[in-house]
N, C-alpha and C positions, 0 to 999 in steps of 0.2 A: 402918414407918410411912410410907416415901415412896407405898406406895400411897394410905395414908391421907390425905396432903398431895395428892397429885392429882386423887384423886374430890373432896375437900372444892372443889380449884381448878376443876374443872370444875362442880360444883351452881352455886360461885361465880357463873361464868360466864352458866352460861342463867339465874339469878336476876337478873343483871345485864342483859341482856337488855331484860327490865321495866322494870327502873329508866331507862334508857338511852330508852329509848322514849317513856315516859312522861315523862321530861325535855326532849325534845325537843320531840314534837307537842304535850303540855299548856297550857304558854305561849306556843305558836307560832313556836318556832325555827325550824321548818320544816310544812311540809305533809303528812300521814299518807301519804299515797301516795308521795310524793316522799321520803319515807323510806323508806319497804319501797323502793324500787326504789335508790335507794344501796347500802343491805343488801345487797339480794339479789348488787348487781354487785360492792361490797366480799368480800365472799363466795364469791362465784363467782372471783374472779380467785385470792384465797388457797387455797381449797379444790383449785383446777386446778393452783396453781402448787405446791402441797403433793405430790401424787398424780404429777406428772410428776416432782419431785425424787425422792422415792421406789421411783417404778415406773419409772423413764426412760420414761415414757409415756404418756399418756394414753387406754386401751384402751376401745373399748366396750364396756359391760357387758351388752349386750342388749336385748332388746325385752321382756321379761317385767317386769308392772308399775311401764314406764317412764311411761305418760299417768297413770296414777292417781298418780304420785311428783311426777308436774311440778305437775298440777292440786291438787294435795294441797298443796303447798308455796305456791304461786302463792295459793289459800285462806288458809292460816296467816298469810303476810307479810300479805296486802293485809287481811282482820281484824282480824290483831294488831296496826297501827298504828292502823288506824283506830279500835280501840274505845278506844283511849289516850288519844281526846282526852276520854272522860269517864269512864272511872277510874282509881282510885288503884293504885299499881305493883302489891301484892300482894292484891287482888281480883283485879285482872285473870289473876294469875300462877293464883291459887289456880282460877279458872273455867276457864280454859285447861285446867290441870293434868287436873280433874275431867274434863271436857270429853273430853278424849284418852282417858283411862282408858274414859268410860263408849261410844265409839266402838267401839274393839279392844275389848269386851264382847260390845257386838253385831255386830262382825265376825265372834267366835266363834261367834256365834247363826246365821249365816248361812252361814258357812262348814259347820254342824251339827258342832262339833267336842264332844265331851263337859263338861258345865258342872258344876262341881262344887255342893255347898247351899252353902258358903260364899263361892264366887264370886258370886251371886246375892245372897247377903246385905251383901257387899261392895260390891255397883254399886247397891241400893238403899240403904244409907248414903252414898256418893258421892250419888248422886241427892235425896238429903235434906238435904245442906250446898248444894248448888245450888238446891234451891229453897227454902232460907236465905235464900241471899244474893239471889235472885229477887225476893223478896217482896215485893209493894207498900211505896215510901216507901224501898227500901234502897239502892238503886244508880238510873240508868237506864236504861230497858229498848233505846232503842236501840243503848248500848257493850255492855252484857249479849250481847245479842244476836249483835253481832260479833262477841267476845269468841267466845262460843258456836261460830261458823262455824267461827273460827280452830281451835278445838278439834277440832271435828270434820275438817277438814282435813290437823293434824297427825297425824289419829289413822288417816284414809288412808293418808297417808306411811308411816304406822309398819307399816301392814298392809303395803301394798304392800311395802317394803322389806326383812321380814324374812327371805325366803331369798336374800338379796343376799349372793354368796359372798366381793365386796369394797367393803363396807359404805362407807367411803369416796370410791371410786370412784366409787360408783353416788350419791352425795351431788354431788361435783362434778360428774358429768355433769346432777342434778336441778336444781342451782343453774341451771349453763348455759340449759339448755333452756327454764327459768324465764324469763331475762328477756325472750326476745319477749312471753311472754304476759303481764306484768306492766308492761313498758317503756309500751304506749301508753297506759294506763290514767294515765299522769301526763304525757303529752301533752296529755292532757283538758282539763284546769283546770292547766296549771302553775302553781306559785305560788311567787314567789324566794323560796329560803331566805337566812339570816343563816351567818356562819361557824360559831356553836355548831351550829347545824342538824345541816348537812354532817358534821363534826368526831364529831357523836355519833352520826350514822347509820355515817361510816364505821369506828368503834371497833366500834360493834354487829355490823356486818358483817364487817371483817377478824380484829377480836381474839375478840370473845364468842362471835359465830356460828361464822365458820369456822375457827380455831383450836380454839377450845371442842370443836366439834363431834369434829376432829380427835384432840385428848386423849380424848375422850369414848370413843372407838373403840377407841385404843390402851390404856388401863383398861377396859374393857369386859371382854373374854377372864378378865382377873385376877380380877373382882368377881364371877361368876357373878350369876345372875337372881335370886337372894333379893338379896342386898346391893346390886346394882345397882335392883333395885325401894326399897330400905330408903332409899337415898342420895335417890335423886329424891324421896322424900317431905320434903327439906327446902328444896326451891325456890320454893314460893309462903310459907314462913317469912324465908328470907334476903330473898327481890322484898319483903316489906313489911317487913323493920329495914330494907334499904336505903333505901325511899319514907320510911320515916318520921326519918333521920338526913341525909338527902341534900335530900329535898323539902318535910318537914315536913310528912307525912302519917301520921296517925296511924289506925292499925286499931283501931276497937271492938269490944263485946262481940262482936258479930254474925259480924263475922268471924272471930276467934278458935273460936266454938261451931260457923261452917261449916268453919271448920280441920279441926278436929276427926274432922266424920262425914266432910269428903272422903277425907282421908290415912286416920284409921281405916280408912275402906271398901275405899280401895286397900291399904292394907298388908293388911288383911284377905283381898281378893281375890288380891293377888299373891306374900305369900308362902307358901313352901312349907307341905304338912300333913304334920306327922308322928303318925299316929298309935300312942297308947299303946299298948303292950304289956304286957304278963305274965312278970316274969324270975320 
């Protein structure tokens, strides 16, 4: 029961990032880039503090995957925030989730990994769901493209971090090193935020990102790959429900059909296959 509650709390934190970002940027409480910068700074401080507290030091995790991780994280943060100027919380989370999985599938092909037929089928279903969202008249193309960029960025970030021996420390360093990459963007056209926008960005960075990622890395070894994949399928649905309750965003039939395709495809591609045997 404790593992279930901790996992549920982590998925709520991940979904809350979409709701908080949309809540802050959509009504104009804060500029999208300013939100991303404050979120990044708050997350870097919390993650570095956690590593210093747990490890008694912030040891350098090495250069392997560092550049790709930092650039992927930066693309994710900026694309994610900019996209929520025109996407509702649930749609944004679904596009992000689908593009992450498609990017990781492409990464497997580039690395010449063995790709079973069911993973091809799952990727095809997920792409079909994304195409349904991207159909003419569904959502604005600009925000959709920006969220797709965010998904590719997070997919690259995930691929770069697969071999990390200490993922929490690696994440803390990536957040810290991404600050000088992202910060200059906010200085180009700085728009003064109100108090609500700043606090929403701080909560997103410190709590639902920093503490959320730390909690995820704590429960992930006990979940295993299969249950972790199933748990993450709930994030777009939770984001849609959060948007409906807090932001009065009612996801329509197109969203739920696309969700069935994307999440069904991801489940098909991610879950372990156990062939039937004669007994």
